[in-house]
C-alpha positions in Angstrom: -12.2 -7.1 11.6 -10.2 -10.1 10.5 -11.4 -12.8 8.1 -9.4 -15.8 9.4 -9.4 -18.0 12.4 -5.6 -18.4 12.0 -3.3 -16.9 14.6 -2.2 -13.5 13.5 1.2 -12.9 12.0 3.4 -10.8 14.3 5.5 -7.8 13.5 9.1 -8.9 14.2 11.3 -6.6 12.2 11.4 -2.8 12.6 8.3 -0.8 13.5 5.6 0.4 11.2 5.7 4.1 10.6 3.7 5.5 13.5 1.8 8.0 11.3 0.8 5.2 8.9 -0.2 3.0 11.9 -2.4 5.8 13.3 -4.2 6.2 10.0 -4.8 2.4 9.7 -6.0 2.3 13.3 -8.6 5.0 12.7 -9.9 3.3 9.5 -10.1 0.0 11.3 -12.2 1.6 14.1 -14.6 3.1 11.5 -14.9 -0.1 9.5 -15.7 -2.1 12.7 -18.2 0.5 13.8 -20.1 0.2 10.5 -19.7 -3.6 10.3 -17.6 -3.3 7.2 -15.2 -6.0 6.0 -11.9 -4.7 4.4 -8.3 -5.7 3.7 -5.1 -3.7 3.6 -3.7 -3.8 0.1 -1.1 -2.2 -2.2 2.5 -1.2 -1.3 1.8 -0.9 2.4 0.5 -4.5 2.5 3.7 -5.7 0.7 5.8 -3.7 3.2 4.0 -5.1 6.2 4.3 -8.7 5.2 7.8 -8.7 3.6 9.6 -6.2 5.7 7.9 -6.1 9.1 6.8 -9.7 9.4 9.5 -11.6 7.6 12.4 -9.2 7.5 12.7 -9.2 3.7 13.5 -6.3 1.4 10.0 -4.8 0.7 10.8 -2.8 -2.5 9.9 0.8 -2.9 8.8 2.7 0.2 5.5 4.5 0.4 3.2 6.6 2.7 0.2 5.7 0.5 -2.2 3.2 2.1 -4.7 1.2 0.0 -7.8 -0.5 1.3 -10.2 -2.9 -0.4 -13.6 -2.1 1.2 -16.6 -4.5 0.8 -19.7 -2.2 0.6 -23.4 -2.9 0.2 -24.0 0.1 -2.1 -22.7 3.6 -2.7 -24.5 5.0 0.3 -22.6 2.6 2.5 -19.3 3.8 0.9 -20.2 7.5 1.4 -21.1 6.9 5.0 -17.7 5.4 5.6 -16.1 8.4 3.9 -18.1 10.8 6.1 -17.0 9.0 9.2 -13.4 9.2 8.1 -13.7 12.9 7.4 -15.0 13.4 11.0 -12.0 11.4 12.2 -9.4 13.7 10.7 -9.2 12.7 7.0 -9.6 15.2 4.2 -11.6 14.3 1.1 -9.9 14.7 -2.3 -11.7 17.4 -4.3 -11.8 15.3 -7.5 -10.9 11.7 -6.7 -13.8 10.3 -4.7 -11.8 7.2 -3.6 -9.0 9.3 -2.1 -8.5 10.8 1.3 -5.6 12.4 3.1 -4.9 11.8 6.8 -4.0 15.2 8.3 -0.6 14.3 9.6 2.9 15.5 9.0 3.9 14.1 6.6 0.4 13.5 5.2 -0.7 9.9 4.6 -2.7 9.3 1.3 -5.4 6.7 1.6 -7.2 5.1 -1.3 -10.5 3.3 -0.6 -11.4 0.9 -3.4 -15.0 -0.3 -3.0 -16.2 -3.6 -4.3 -19.0 -6.1 -3.6 -22.4 -4.5 -3.8 -21.2 -1.8 -6.2 -19.6 -4.2 -8.7 -21.0 -4.9 -12.2 -21.0 -8.4 -13.6 -17.7 -7.8 -15.4 -16.0 -7.0 -12.0 -15.8 -3.3 -12.6 -17.1 -0.3 -10.7 -18.3 3.0 -12.3 -17.7 5.9 -10.1 -20.7 8.1 -9.4 -22.3 10.5 -10.2 -21.4 10.5 -13.9 -20.2 6.9 -14.0 -17.7 7.9 -16.7 -14.7 6.6 -14.8 -14.5 2.8 -14.6 -12.1 0.8 -12.4 -11.5 -2.9 -12.5 -11.9 -4.7 -9.1 -11.3 -8.3 -10.3 -9.6 -10.2 -7.5 -10.7 -7.9 -4.6 -13.2 -10.5 -3.3 -10.4 -13.0 -3.4 -8.2 -10.6 -1.5 -10.9 -10.3 1.2 -11.6 -14.0 1.6 -7.9 -15.0 1.7 -6.6 -12.0 3.7 -4.0 -12.8 6.4 -4.5 -11.4 9.9 -1.5 -9.4 11.1 -1.0 -7.8 14.5 0.2 -4.3 13.9 0.3 -3.4 17.6 -1.0 -5.0 20.8 -4.7 -4.3 20.3 -4.8 -3.9 16.5 -5.1 -7.0 14.2 -5.9 -6.1 10.6 -6.6 -8.3 7.5 -3.8 -7.9 5.0 -3.9 -9.2 1.5 -1.9 -12.4 1.1 1.3 -12.2 -1.1 -0.1 -14.5 -3.8 -3.3 -12.5 -4.2 -1.3 -9.3 -4.0 0.6 -10.6 -7.0 -2.6 -11.3 -8.8 -3.9 -7.8 -8.1 -0.5 -6.4 -9.3 -0.7 -8.4 -12.6 -4.2 -7.2 -13.3 -3.3 -3.6 -12.4 -0.2 -3.8 -14.6 -2.2 -4.7 -17.7 -4.5 -1.7 -17.1 -1.6 0.8 -16.5 1.5 -0.6 -18.0 2.7 2.9 -18.9 3.1 3.7 -15.2 5.6 0.9 -14.8 5.5 0.8 -11.0 3.6 -2.5 -10.9 6.4 -4.4 -12.8 8.9 -3.5 -10.1 6.5 -4.7 -7.4 5.9 -8.0 -9.2 9.6 -8.5 -9.4 10.0 -8.0 -5.7 7.2 -10.5 -4.9 8.7 -13.1 -7.2 12.2 -12.7 -5.7 11.1 -12.7 -2.0 8.3 -15.2 -1.8 10.4 -18.2 -1.1 12.0 -16.6 2.0 8.8 -14.9 3.2 7.6 -17.7 5.5 7.8 -20.5 3.0 11.1 -22.0 4.0 9.5 -24.9 5.9 7.0 -25.6 3.0 9.8 -25.7 0.5 11.8 -28.1 2.6 8.6 -30.1 3.5 5.5 -30.7 1.4 6.8 -28.6 -1.5 10.3 -30.2 -1.6 9.7 -31.4 -5.1 9.5 -27.8 -6.3 12.7 -26.9 -4.5 14.5 -30.0 -5.9 13.2 -29.2 -9.4 14.8 -25.8 -9.2 18.1 -27.0 -8.0 17.5 -25.7 -4.4 17.4 -22.2 -5.8 15.0 -20.5 -3.4 14.2 -17.5 -5.6 13.2 -19.7 -8.5 11.3 -22.1 -6.3 9.6 -19.2 -4.6 8.5 -17.7 -8.0 7.1 -21.0 -9.0 5.4 -21.5 -5.7 3.7 -18.1 -5.6 2.2 -18.8 -9.0 0.9 -22.2 -7.8 -0.5 -20.7 -4.5 -2.2 -17.8 -6.4 -4.0 -20.2 -8.7 -5.3 -22.1 -5.7 -6.8 -19.3 -3.7 -8.6 -17.2 -6.3 -12.0 -17.7 -7.9 -12.5 -19.4 -11.3 -13.4 -16.0 -12.8 -10.2 -14.3 -11.5 -8.1 -17.4 -12.4 -9.3 -17.3 -16.1 -8.4 -13.6 -16.3 -4.9 -14.1 -14.9 -4.4 -17.2 -17.0 -5.1 -15.2 -20.2 -2.4 -12.7 -19.1 0.2 -15.3 -18.3 -0.5 -17.3 -21.5 0.1 -14.1 -23.7 3.6 -14.2 -25.0 3.6 -10.5 -26.0 2.4 -9.5 -22.5 4.9 -11.6 -20.8 7.7 -10.3 -23.0 6.6 -6.7 -22.1 6.4 -7.5 -18.4 9.9 -9.1 -18.4 11.4 -6.2 -20.3 9.9 -3.7 -17.9 11.3 -5.6 -14.9 14.7 -5.6 -16.5 14.6 -1.9 -17.4 13.6 -0.9 -13.9 16.3 -3.0 -12.2 19.5 -1.5 -10.9 21.4 -4.2 -12.9 21.3 -4.8 -16.6 24.1 -7.4 -17.1 23.3 -10.6 -19.0 23.2 -12.8 -15.9 20.6 -10.5 -14.3 18.5 -10.4 -17.5 18.4 -14.2 -17.6 17.4 -14.2 -14.0 14.5 -11.9 -14.6 13.4 -14.1 -17.5 13.6 -17.2 -15.3 11.5 -15.6 -12.5 8.7 -14.7 -14.9 8.9 -18.1 -16.5 8.7 -19.9 -13.1 5.6 -17.8 -12.2 3.9 -18.9 -15.4 4.9 -22.5 -14.8 3.6 -22.5 -11.3 0.2 -20.8 -12.1 -0.5 -22.5 -15.4 0.4 -25.9 -14.0 -1.7 -25.6 -10.8 
């Protein structure tokens, strides 16, 4: 169930892991059966767009598949999970958002509900105790701006756009900085955005950005992704992201994590990482 009238992007590079594809296909069928809007998120979304559509390095590999699921209420969410269990998924004994597709190797699926189960502060409290709270800021933005991608002949799925994926990664990084994985993903998105289908834009209507960055595609892409992100998210999400990007301590910590997690640590690479984060801030805050 796609959310856009735009022609779907096509897989042009490599093939998606057939086991991952099978799991996505089953979830798409269940979502359509229950008239449920969703989008593919997380590392799999990044890999689909960067690697399979545009042939760019995707970053870390994963067999984990994340979905944002727009639900009316918790009964709706539980109905979807029950249908998935009948379709060959196993429910996690403790984490109510997690299922495992019974394949070899297994595919771990996280379903993040939002919409009708959100509080005013854009969080969800997992039942029954409601003692575990998760932030879902930006998920509605991810749904509304999702990009249709044809994964196979008869399967077109909505995939989170790269700018909104960056927003979700920034918000997640603030909540779980100790895990560090989000910093590496942010670095990948900043580096690759210019070459991920934005070449014509940077040589066309966004030529001023490319010229300002001395025709450096990476820096121009980092600035452009910030600008694009600010334009496609809601005012509430924009304010939350702006507060992150305006924080000097947070930006210093993010930059340091990116540097530490990189394979290089020479002075030139350090300056490059600093510049990418700086251009992100410039693009978003100046939009």
